[in-house]
Structure formats: C-alpha cells, structure tokens
N, C-alpha and C positions, 0 to 999 in steps of 0.2 A: 905551670902555675898551680897553686893550691886554692881550690874553691871550697869555701865553707858556708854553712848556714849557722846563724847565730841569733840570739835574742839579747837585746840590750835594755829595752824598756817594754815593748809590747809584742807585736807580731814578728815572727822569724824573718830575717833578711839574708840575702846572699852577700858574701864578702870575699875579697881576694887577700890571702895571707901573704904578708911581706916580711922578709927577714931571712937569715941564713937557715938552711934546712935543719941543721943540728942545734940551732940557737934555743935557749930556754924560752918558755912562754912569755916571760916578762920582757923579752927583747923583740917579740913579734908584734906586728900591727895588723889590723883588719881594715882594708879599704872597702867601703860599702859599694856594692854594685847596683846599677839601675835595673830594676826588674828581675826577671827570671832568666839566667844565662842559657838555659836549655832552649828558650824560644826567642830571646832578644839579643843573644850574644853577650860577650863579656864587656860591659860598659862601666868602667870605674867612675865613681863620683869623687867629689873633693872631700867627702866626709870619711874620717878614719877614727878607729878606736884602738887602744891597747888590747891585746888579746886577753889579758888578765882582767879586763873590765867588762868582758862580755861572757855569755854562756853559750858554748857550742852545742848545737843539737845535731841530729842526723843530717848529713850533707845532702841527702835526697830521701824523700818519701815516694817510692815508686807509684805512679798513677795507675799502673797496670799490674805488674807482677815482679816477683823475685824467683829466678830459676836456679835451683841448686844442682850441682853435679855430684853424683854419688860414686864412691869407690874409685876416685881418680888418682889415688896414690897407692902403689902396690903394697907398701909397708902398712898403711892404714887398713886396707882391705884385709890383709893377712892377720892383723891384730884382732880383728873382729870375726875372723873365721870365714871370710868371704873370698871368692875368686875375683880376679881382675876381669872386668867386662871387655867384650870385643869392640864395643862402641860406647860413646858417652851415655850415661844413664841419668835421667833428669827427675826432679821432683819440684814442687812449687811451694812457696811460702807466701802468705797474704801480706799486704802492706801494713796491716795492723801488728805484724810481728816486729816491725822496725823500732829500735830505740837508738839514741845517740850516744856519743862518748861520755863516759862517766855517769850515765843514768842507771838507776837501779833496775834490776830485773826481778820481778816477784816470781819465785819458783812455784809452779802450780801445785795445788794440794793433792792432785790425783797422781803425782809421780814422785818417786824417791830417787830417781836416777837421771838427773840432767847433766849432760856432759858438754864441755867446751870443744870448739873446733876453730882454730885460727885459719883464715882463708884470704886469698887474693880475690877481690870483688871487681868485676867489670861493670862500668856504668855506661849504658847505651845513650847516644846523643841524638839519634835521628830515627824516624820510622823506617823500618827495613824488613825485608823478607828475602829468603833464599840468597844470603850474602855469600859470594865466593870467598874462600879463605884468604886470597890475596887482596881482598878489599875490606877486610875487617877493620883496619885502621880508619877507614872512611866513616864508619858508623859508631865508633867508640868515642864517648865524651872524655872518659878518663878512668882512673882506677882508685879504689879505696880499700880499706881493711874491713873484713867481715868476721863475725863470730857466729858460726852456724850451730846454735844451741839445739840439743837433741834430747828428748826424753827417751832414754834407751829402753825402759821397760814397756812404754807404750809402743815404741817402734817394733819391738818383738811381738807384742800381743795383738796389735791392730793389723787389719788386712792392708791398709794404706798408711802412708807416713804423714798424712795431713795434720793429725793432732800432735804427733811426736815432733814434727819439724816446724809447725805453724802456730804454736801457742803465742799469746801476747808476750812480747819481749824476746822472742826466739831468734831475732836477727839484729843484734847490735851492728851498727855501721859507723865508720868515721876514721879519724877525726875530721877529714876533709877529702876532697877528690883531687887527685894529682892528674893534671891534664897533659903533662910534659912527657909521659911515657908512651912509647909505641909498643905494638905487640911483640916486636923483636926484643925489646928491653925486658919483657916479662919472662923470657925463656930461662933465666937463671937468677931469680931473686930469693933472698932468704926470708923464711917465714918462721916466726918464733911465738911461743905462748909461755907466759909466766903465770903461775898460780901462787898468790901471796908471796911474790918475789922469787919463787923457785922455778927454774927453767923446766918445762914439761914437754914442750914440742920444739923441735929444731930441724927444719927441713929446707930444701931449696926447690923452686919450681921446676928446675931441670929434671926432677924426679917424678913430675906429674905424668900420668899415662897419656893424657891428651892435653895439648897446649891450648893457649888462648885462641889462636886462629881457628883450630878445628872445633873447639867448643862453641864459639860464637856462631860460626858457619852452620854447625849442626843444629844448634838451638833455633836458629832463624829458619831452618827448614820445617820445623814443627810449629813454631809460633811466630806471628808477626810481632816484631819487637818495636816498642814505643820509646820516645825520649824519657829517660829516667828509669827505665827498667834496669834491674841489677841481676848479674849472673855470678853466683858463687862457684869457684872453680875447684873446690875440694881441699882436703886437709891432710897434713902429714901424720905420721904415727905419733902416739903419745897422748891420745885423748884420754880424759879421765873425768870424774864426777866433781861437781861443785856443791858447796853447802852454803846455807845462809850465813852471811857475815864474811864470806870470802871475796876476793878481788882477782880478776884476771886482766892481763895486759897482752893483747895480740899485736904483734909488730910485723909489718911487711917492709922489707928493705926498699928505700927510695920513696916511701909514702909516709909512714908515721906509725904511731902507736894508739891503739884503741883500748881504753880501760872500761871494764864492766864490773859493777857491784851486784851482789846477790842478797836477797832477803826472802823471808816467808811472810 
C-alpha cells in the first residue's frame, strides 16, 4: 500500500493511494484514512479525492529524528575521496529539515555548494531498541524516497555535519510511503536522480556497503527508534551541485519519484 499525507482544504490528512503503480497522477485516487496510521492503523474512510485535486506534502514529519548513513556506497565514498567504513556511520537531521514532494527548497545564503543525494529511506513503525537483524521487518512501517541535501563547503569547514546536513529543507521526502516492501525486497532496487531531466545518478541498492537489515539493527543499538523516525540509507555515485531555478527528481524502484525545486 502507498500511504500519503495531503492537503485538500485545511490540515494535512493521511490517505491511501489507489491505482496502478505506473499510472499517471490523473488516474490515481486518494482514499482518506481515519486518524494517524502510525498509531491507529490503516483505517480507510468512504471519502476519496482524485490525486490531482489534492496537494501532497511530506508523507511523515518525524516526531523524533532522521538518521543518515554516511559513505554507504563505495563509489560515492570514492568520488569524495573517502574510504569505505568498517561499520555504518551515522549523522542526524532535525525534523525541521523535512519538506514534501514538489516543495521548493530555499538554498541557504551561507553556502554556495548544496548537492543532491537520491536515497532509499526507511520509515520506522513502532518503538524499538536493539532490534536483531532478522526482526527488522517487524519494526519497519514502510519505505519512501529521500534527497539528502548537503552543503559541501560547510561539511568540509565545520567540525560536525549538523549545519551541512540539517539546514531547513535539507531532507525532501516523498511522494508517499510504500508499505508493501520487505527488507529482502530492498536488496536490489534501482535508485536514480535526474537534474533538469538529465540522468546524474544511477545505482542499485545491491551495491550498498550495508543493507537495510544491518543498518536498522545497528541504528537501534545506538538510539531508541520511535514511530515515524526515518533512516536514510546512503546514495550512489554521481552527486553534484544544484542552483536556484533547477529541479531534481529522485526515483527509487518500486516506490516512486520525489521532485524538488530550488530557489534563493
């Protein structure tokens, strides 16, 4: 199932996207859900809208945290002159960094080097700690597409990555959460990024250094994970800079495409 958050008149609501996976937006419908599916389960109502009549927003605003995994693709680590780590390396993004599909990101005035990173994002569904790798599917609500925006100049200059990775708008998520995937399904998914229609990243999750099971299990050893927490699993080679007026489209096979616009 594809779970989205959307606005039609006032406050954001959750909805279930119905229609063929590859169907155009005009052929998709949103079935309104009762309450918050993270705490009340997936309860469809009788109200529905055409997808083109609503505005999608970020499918989740984490109540707690976004955990990023650094240097999880050997080719990406190499292109930035870094070694592949022996264990998953983590950083945090605040929930204020989240924006939804199609929403503009204002590039900060203090950086001239913001880069895109298309990523598979894991959305946690239940409170958990010290999760064994074989039980990861029990704690995952679903998967979405992430764009781990990074201010490269600040990343090099600062002692920590908080500013470089956590500025407002640095974590586009969407367009929805796919709940039908299991961790085994994520072992070989295509990840692509287009910049103004030109393919700039093209990888497969089979090339990740650490897979979803190991990542979630290791993150849970360090942090108690809460419903709605998001884990970004890393990006393939091909990262580059964005400028005001440009548009990126990050696609993860089996989930969907996340568009992001940039402005000053």
